[in-house]
N, C-alpha and C positions, 0 to 999 in steps of 0.2 A: 555395410552396417547391419544387415539382416542375414548374415550366414546363422546357420544351426549353432554354431558354436557361439557366436556373439549373443545370439538370443537367449542360449541357456545362461550364459554369463550375467546378462541383464537381468533375467528372470530371477537367478540367484541372488543378485546383490539386492535386487528391491525386496525379495523376500525377508532377508536378513536384516535389511536396514527399516522395514517396516514393523517387525516383530520388537525390535530395540526402540523405537520410537515410539511405538503404541504403548508401552509401560510409561514411558516418561509423558505422553500426551496426556494421558489418564489422571496422572499426577498432577499435571498443570491444569485440567478441566479443559482441554481443547479436543477439538476433533477435526481440525485441518491443519495440514503442516505439509512440508516439503521431504519426499522420502529419497528423490534421487535428482543430482545436479550433475549430469555429465560425468559421473563418476569413471564410467570407463570412457576413455577419450573417442573409441571409434564408436561409440553410441552416444552421440552429443544431443540427447533430449533431457528434459525437465519434467517430473511427475509429482504433481501434489495431490493430497488427499483431501477432499471436502466433505467430511460426513461418511456416507454411503458411496458417496461418487468420487471420482479422480478425473485429472485433467492431465493430459501427456502433450507436452508441447516442444516442437523443434523450432530453436530459434535461428533464422537465416542470416549472417551477416553479408555485407555486399560481397557479390561474387560467388557465394555459396549457392550450390544446387539444392532444391528440395528433394528429400526422399520420396520416391514413387508411392501412390497410395498403397499399395499390397504390403511395402515394406513399413510403413506407418502402422498398418492395420495389423500386422504381425507383432510389432513392439506392443501395440494396445492390448492384443491378446495374451502376450506375455506378462504383462504389468497386471493384468485380471487374474491370471493364474497365481501370480505372486501375491496379490492383496487378498485371493480365495473370494471374488466376487464375479458377478457376470461380465463379460465382454462390453455388454450394453451401457454398463455404469462408467465406463472410461470414455471422456471427451478427447478427440484427437485435434489438435490444432498446429497448424504452420505459421511461425509469425516471423516476417522479415523484417529487417532493421528498417525503422521508420525514417521518411525524410522530412525534411524541417517543416512541412506543411501539414503533417499529420500529427494527432495527437495519440496518447496510450489509450484514451477511452473512446477510439473510434469504433463506430458498429462494423460488425463482421458481414452483415448481411443475413444472418440466420436469426430465428425468433429466440429459440432457447427457453429452458424451463426455470424458473426461479426454485432455489432450494434454501434451506435454512441450517446455519452451522452455528457452532458453539464455541466460545472463547472465554475463560475465566468468569463463567456465570453470565454472560450477555449472549444475545442471539443476533445473528447477521443475517441477510438475505444476499446470497451470491447467485450469478449467473454465469455457468461456464461455457456458454456459446455465443450470447448475443453481442458481446464487446471484447475489444482485445483483452482487456482486464476484467477481473471478474467481480469487482465491489468490495473486495477485502484484501488488502496489502499484507500477506503472511509476515513480510520481513520486518513489519513494524509492530510485531506483537508485544516485543518487550519495551518498546517505547510507550504504546498504548498502557502497559501496566505501570510504568513510571508517572505518565500522566494522570492515571486514576489515584494513586498513591498520594499525589501533590494536590490533588484538586479540591480536597475539604475546605468549604468555606469561601473559595476563590472564585470571581467572574472568570470564565473560559471563554477563549476566542481561538475560532478554528479557521485558518486562512487555506484556500484551495481544499475546501472540506471534502471535496469528492462525496462518498456516501455517508461522511461523518462518523466513522466508527472511533474516532478520537474523542468526540463529542459525547456519544454513548458511554464511553469507559470513563469520562470526565464527569458526567452526570452520576452514574454509578459510584463514583468517589465521593460525592457529596458537593459539586460545584454548585454554589449560590444560584447561578443563571448561567446563560452561554450564548454566543453569537456565532453562528458557522456560515461563512461565505465562500460562494461558488459562482461561476458564470452559467452552468448549465443546469436547466429547468430539470432535465432528466435525473442528475444526479441529487438535486435538492429534493426532489420528490421521493427519490430512493432512500435519502437520509430520513424524511418524514416517516416512511415506511419502518425503517429501523428504529425510530424512536417508539413507534406504535407497538412494534412487535416486543419492544421490552418494556412496557406499559408505562413509558415516562411522558407526563404532561407536557404539551407544547407550549404552555402559557410561559414557562420561564426559560424555553430554548428557541430563539429565534433564528429563523433561515433567512438568509439575505442573497438574494440575485444580483451580483455585480462584479465588475472587472476588480480584482483585488486591490490593483494599485490606485485606482480611483476611490475607491471604497476608504482606503487608508488615507488617502488626502482629504476627503470630506470629514472622515471622524476625527482627523487631528484638529479639527477646528470646533468639537464638542467636548464636553468633559466626560466622555466615556473612558473609562480606562480599566484593565484587567489585570489579575493576579497571575495568570497563566496563559500562556499563549503559544500555539503549535502552527508553525510555517513550514508547509511542505509543497512547494511548487514542482510543476513539471520542469523536467530539462528544457524544454521548448514549447511555446504556444503561440498560435496564430489563429484568430478568429474574425469572422464579420463583426461580430459584437463586441470587439476590443480595439482600442485605439493602437495600431502598429503591432509589434510582435513582443513577446517576452522571451529572452535567453537567460538562464539561470548563471552562467558564468559571468556575463557582461552586466547583469541587471541586479544581482544578489545584494550587494553592499547597498544601495539605495532602498531595495526592498527590506532589508533587514532593519535598517535604521527607521524606516518608517513604521515599521511594526514595533520595535522598541520604544518609540515615542509614545505608544498607548500603554506600556507597563506600569501598572500602579507601584508606589514604593515597596521595594522588596519582591517584585514579580519577576518571573521566568520565562524566557522565549525559548522554545525548542524549534531549532531549523534543521532540516534535513535535505539534501541533495542526492538523487539517484544517478547523476552523470557521472560517469566512470572517470573522468580528467577532472573533475571539479577541484578547484583549490580557493580556499577560503583566503580573502584579502584581509587579513586582521588588521593591517595598519589603517586601512580606509576606515575601519568601523569605529575609530576614535576612541571614546570612553568608553566604550563597551567591552565587556569580558567574555570571552568565546571559550569554553572548555570543549573539548574535542571528547565526545562520549561514544563514539562509533564503536569500538569494542564491547562497550556493555549493552549496546543496544540490537547486537547481531544475535538472532535466536539460535538455540541449540541445533535446530534441525537444518540451518543454512549453512554448508560448505563454503560459500562464496562470502568471503570477508568484505568484499568491495561491492556487495549488493547497494548498499547506501552509505553516506556520510551523515553524521548527526552530531550538533552542537548544542551545549545548554549556554545560553546568552542572559547576562546580566548585566545591570548597571556597574560600571566602575569594576 
């Protein structure tokens, strides 16, 4: 993986791709994007740029062996040269396939430093070291733009909100008010900082710490309704703070139906799943209409067309 020839090929590929994407990113008003995604099979890493910093990750499937530290370091140095920035700006991370008791937002054991990135006029706090994920899912950039374009005058609901980047864009798009629900105090605090960073008053944007399924059950008995909902659950979740487990393939129908029950007349629900093998059970959705918009929501910088699946769901 780190022979001189492969290192040179990797560096050249990153340099060429970065120069191409940098022009596109400036037009789009973003400074965080994917530069390299296992383009060369023998160099199976992913490289993302976050402003003046970058994250180089090796994803290990079961049975894979991690590349030794010196080889990863060599790739990091090659990436830095290609990006024309110091090696210290490139964070190196090895990620193994999670088991069913682990979550995508697990701590890594490192402290890490927060930094600010830009996306279509909004700013977001990311941390490349402290957690498995950075605080901003780059593959949903186009979906966030879609939500922003449709948010004006609507009440917005963000379920499994993580750091609430969807809500920030909805607020920027003119949402009348919003509710963002997540079980993690850490990510709700992060969401609040994202709102403050963008100068958005919290009076109209409620953060709720709750198990999403329990919250939906309780809210169904109230008169709260929303014109726009985002439902972006993890593939699997288990926590001492939640009752039982969540499996997106097993539980998606009940979850979608419960969320759709909170739609105002003419409302839209966006549902996303990042489980590679996910299959939407359209028949079980009953009177709900589900349009597969996945192809429209994969950004230009993502070569992996199966990074997520996304559906626009409405009544009838």
